Residue frames as qw, qx, qy, qz and C-alpha x, y, z in Angstrom:
[[0.182, -0.760, -0.623, 0.032, 8.16, 4.26, -28.14],
 [0.149, 0.369, -0.060, 0.916, 7.57, 7.93, -27.56],
 [0.255, -0.589, -0.680, 0.355, 6.07, 9.35, -24.45],
 [0.054, 0.521, 0.199, 0.828, 4.14, 12.63, -24.52],
 [0.299, -0.512, -0.623, 0.510, 3.27, 14.72, -21.51],
 [0.037, 0.686, 0.331, 0.646, 1.00, 17.71, -21.84],
 [0.314, -0.485, -0.491, 0.652, 0.70, 20.67, -19.45],
 [0.094, -0.058, 0.087, 0.990, -0.75, 24.12, -19.33],
 [0.244, -0.531, -0.660, -0.472, -4.51, 23.59, -19.49],
 [0.114, -0.230, -0.570, 0.781, -6.91, 25.38, -17.22],
 [0.097, 0.778, 0.618, -0.053, -9.86, 27.70, -16.90],
 [0.233, -0.145, 0.125, 0.953, -9.87, 31.03, -18.70],
 [0.347, 0.654, 0.393, -0.546, -12.46, 33.64, -19.63],
 [0.620, 0.624, 0.413, 0.235, -13.47, 34.21, -23.21],
 [0.288, 0.935, -0.085, 0.191, -10.97, 36.35, -25.04],
 [0.516, -0.734, 0.438, 0.056, -8.11, 35.12, -22.82],
 [0.569, 0.583, -0.577, -0.043, -5.03, 33.11, -23.63],
 [0.843, -0.396, 0.362, -0.032, -3.43, 29.85, -22.60],
 [0.376, 0.633, -0.662, -0.144, -0.24, 28.07, -23.65],
 [0.968, -0.152, 0.156, -0.127, -0.10, 24.34, -23.77],
 [0.032, 0.679, -0.726, -0.104, 3.14, 22.37, -23.75],
 [0.986, 0.068, 0.013, -0.150, 3.88, 18.87, -24.91],
 [0.149, -0.710, 0.686, 0.060, 7.18, 17.34, -23.93],
 [0.928, 0.234, -0.234, -0.170, 8.29, 14.25, -25.84],
 [0.306, -0.629, 0.714, -0.035, 10.74, 11.61, -24.54],
 [0.840, 0.055, 0.540, -0.001, 11.90, 8.16, -25.60],
 [0.574, 0.112, 0.585, 0.562, 12.60, 7.45, -29.33],
 [0.198, 0.810, 0.184, -0.521, 11.97, 11.07, -30.37],
 [0.117, -0.426, 0.612, 0.656, 14.26, 10.72, -33.40],
 [0.205, 0.253, 0.900, 0.288, 11.48, 8.70, -35.01],
 [0.191, 0.701, 0.489, -0.483, 9.00, 11.59, -34.83],
 [0.335, 0.279, 0.522, 0.733, 7.97, 12.98, -38.21],
 [0.187, -0.524, -0.276, -0.784, 5.07, 15.08, -37.13],
 [0.169, -0.295, -0.731, 0.591, 3.49, 16.38, -33.92],
 [0.196, -0.430, -0.417, -0.776, 0.10, 17.81, -33.46],
 [0.187, 0.084, 0.634, -0.745, -2.74, 18.74, -31.21],
 [0.312, -0.365, -0.736, -0.477, -6.27, 17.37, -31.28],
 [0.233, -0.106, 0.483, -0.837, -9.17, 18.19, -29.08],
 [0.316, -0.311, -0.867, -0.228, -12.26, 16.38, -27.90],
 [0.376, -0.241, 0.224, -0.866, -15.39, 18.02, -26.39],
 [0.402, 0.030, 0.826, -0.393, -17.85, 15.95, -24.41],
 [0.653, 0.458, 0.542, -0.264, -19.99, 13.72, -26.70],
 [0.540, 0.790, -0.140, -0.254, -17.97, 14.68, -29.78],
 [0.916, 0.263, -0.057, 0.297, -15.25, 13.24, -32.00],
 [0.534, -0.598, 0.170, 0.572, -11.60, 13.99, -31.41],
 [0.506, 0.842, 0.172, 0.072, -10.87, 16.73, -33.96],
 [0.677, 0.180, 0.015, 0.713, -7.67, 18.02, -35.50],
 [0.153, -0.931, -0.156, 0.292, -6.46, 21.41, -34.29],
 [0.201, 0.907, -0.359, -0.083, -2.88, 22.02, -35.46],
 [0.952, -0.087, 0.169, 0.240, 0.26, 20.18, -36.52],
 [0.071, 0.882, -0.426, -0.186, 3.90, 20.79, -37.34],
 [0.939, 0.258, -0.155, 0.165, 6.24, 18.58, -39.44],
 [0.659, -0.661, 0.167, 0.318, 9.57, 18.07, -37.74],
 [0.722, 0.099, 0.337, 0.596, 11.68, 17.95, -40.90],
 [0.317, 0.395, 0.290, 0.812, 10.72, 21.32, -42.36],
 [0.064, -0.239, -0.423, 0.872, 8.64, 23.11, -39.80],
 [0.262, -0.266, -0.530, -0.762, 5.55, 23.28, -42.02],
 [0.191, 0.144, 0.681, -0.692, 2.41, 23.96, -39.96],
 [0.254, -0.327, -0.747, -0.520, -1.19, 23.08, -40.50],
 [0.176, 0.077, 0.520, -0.832, -4.24, 24.58, -38.81],
 [0.110, 0.550, 0.826, 0.055, -7.90, 23.85, -38.67],
 [0.034, 0.582, 0.329, 0.743, -10.11, 26.66, -39.99],
 [0.489, -0.763, -0.397, -0.144, -11.65, 27.11, -36.55],
 [0.627, -0.657, -0.042, 0.417, -8.38, 28.14, -34.88],
 [0.602, 0.330, 0.194, 0.701, -6.49, 29.77, -37.76],
 [0.064, 0.689, 0.040, 0.721, -5.35, 33.23, -36.78],
 [0.554, -0.723, 0.093, -0.402, -5.86, 32.59, -33.06],
 [0.880, -0.382, 0.261, 0.107, -3.68, 29.55, -32.24],
 [0.392, 0.773, -0.498, 0.001, 0.00, 29.12, -33.00],
 [0.968, -0.207, 0.054, 0.132, 2.08, 25.99, -32.83],
 [0.215, 0.836, -0.488, 0.129, 5.81, 26.17, -32.23],
 [0.961, -0.119, -0.200, 0.151, 8.62, 23.84, -31.22],
 [0.225, -0.825, 0.516, -0.055, 11.86, 23.72, -29.23],
 [0.826, 0.320, -0.463, -0.020, 14.06, 21.12, -30.84],
 [0.228, 0.449, -0.719, 0.479, 16.52, 21.10, -27.94],
 [0.381, -0.157, 0.639, -0.649, 13.77, 20.31, -25.50],
 [0.119, -0.156, -0.934, -0.299, 11.71, 18.01, -27.81],
 [0.093, 0.508, 0.635, -0.575, 8.78, 20.12, -26.90],
 [0.037, 0.447, 0.521, 0.726, 5.93, 21.63, -28.91],
 [0.035, 0.320, 0.464, -0.826, 3.79, 24.51, -27.70],
 [0.032, 0.584, 0.682, 0.439, 0.34, 25.62, -28.51],
 [0.050, -0.179, -0.244, 0.952, -0.30, 29.28, -27.95],
 [0.011, -0.604, -0.765, -0.225, -4.06, 29.90, -27.80],
 [0.043, -0.138, -0.163, 0.976, -5.29, 33.45, -28.04],
 [0.475, 0.023, -0.132, -0.870, -8.77, 35.02, -28.24],
 [0.027, -0.065, -0.995, 0.068, -10.22, 31.89, -26.75],
 [0.530, -0.158, -0.248, -0.796, -13.90, 31.16, -27.19],
 [0.690, -0.186, 0.520, -0.467, -16.29, 28.96, -25.19],
 [0.919, 0.328, -0.045, -0.213, -16.40, 26.57, -28.17],
 [0.419, 0.596, -0.657, 0.192, -12.67, 25.95, -27.70],
 [0.570, -0.441, 0.554, -0.417, -13.52, 24.06, -24.47],
 [0.929, 0.178, -0.293, -0.140, -12.31, 20.54, -24.70],
 [0.753, -0.476, 0.379, 0.252, -9.60, 18.07, -23.62],
 [0.451, 0.806, -0.354, -0.146, -6.59, 18.79, -25.72],
 [0.926, -0.166, 0.294, 0.170, -4.34, 15.88, -26.72],
 [0.057, 0.745, -0.576, -0.332, -0.80, 16.04, -28.02],
 [0.937, 0.181, 0.297, -0.020, 0.08, 13.43, -30.65],
 [0.094, -0.673, 0.613, 0.403, 3.13, 12.29, -32.55],
 [0.915, 0.348, 0.146, -0.143, 3.49, 10.28, -35.74],
 [0.613, -0.393, 0.551, 0.407, 6.30, 8.38, -37.34],
 [0.603, 0.432, 0.575, 0.345, 5.23, 8.57, -40.96],
 [0.201, -0.329, 0.189, 0.903, 6.35, 11.26, -43.34],
 [0.104, -0.049, -0.617, -0.779, 3.71, 10.91, -45.99],
 [0.104, -0.551, -0.825, 0.073, 0.46, 10.90, -44.09],
 [0.082, -0.720, -0.258, -0.639, -2.05, 13.73, -43.84],
 [0.151, 0.152, -0.557, 0.803, -1.45, 15.87, -40.77],
 [0.487, -0.212, 0.035, -0.846, -5.21, 16.20, -40.40],
 [0.820, -0.094, -0.478, -0.300, -5.90, 12.53, -39.99],
 [0.525, -0.637, 0.464, -0.322, -5.64, 11.21, -36.42],
 [0.992, 0.005, 0.125, 0.001, -5.00, 7.68, -37.69],
 [0.650, 0.612, -0.261, 0.368, -1.56, 8.93, -38.85],
 [0.153, -0.711, 0.483, -0.487, -0.47, 9.53, -35.28],
 [0.724, 0.014, -0.685, 0.073, 1.00, 6.70, -33.29],
 [0.420, -0.176, -0.606, 0.652, 1.55, 8.22, -29.82],
 [0.240, -0.741, -0.300, -0.550, -0.80, 10.27, -27.65],
 [0.059, 0.270, -0.568, 0.775, -0.56, 12.16, -24.47],
 [0.096, -0.360, -0.863, 0.342, -2.99, 11.82, -21.58],
 [0.030, -0.708, -0.501, -0.497, -4.78, 15.05, -22.42],
 [0.201, -0.197, -0.389, 0.877, -5.21, 18.39, -20.65],
 [0.055, 0.737, 0.672, -0.046, -8.46, 20.15, -19.96],
 [0.113, 0.041, 0.084, 0.989, -9.10, 23.63, -21.42],
 [0.016, -0.692, -0.713, 0.106, -12.24, 25.37, -20.22],
 [0.113, 0.164, 0.131, 0.971, -13.30, 28.76, -21.61],
 [0.005, 0.595, 0.690, -0.413, -16.06, 30.53, -19.69],
 [0.187, 0.621, 0.446, 0.617, -18.32, 33.03, -21.35]]
């Protein structure tokens, strides 16, 4: 099992920045990919960004490309999501996720086996 704990959410004005953290513990050696998804009220949980642990390749949704950056700290088993130029439409609960499989699409939430509890991000206009 892998446990994921997110932190760093909050309230920010449009144009501002936030950094989310996701600390992984447990059987982290089995992690092939980690990512962030988000879910706004009444909507599906959507892919935001992901990073493959083996080679560091990153994947971004079109809606956040150029504004959000995912990074990792191998020593701390932690991934970060730096969010800049935030917009009201970025408001959602952000979930960290981890997957064991190497050959699944990073964009598909069914490829992720472990999920954090979520952290609220609210962007005011």
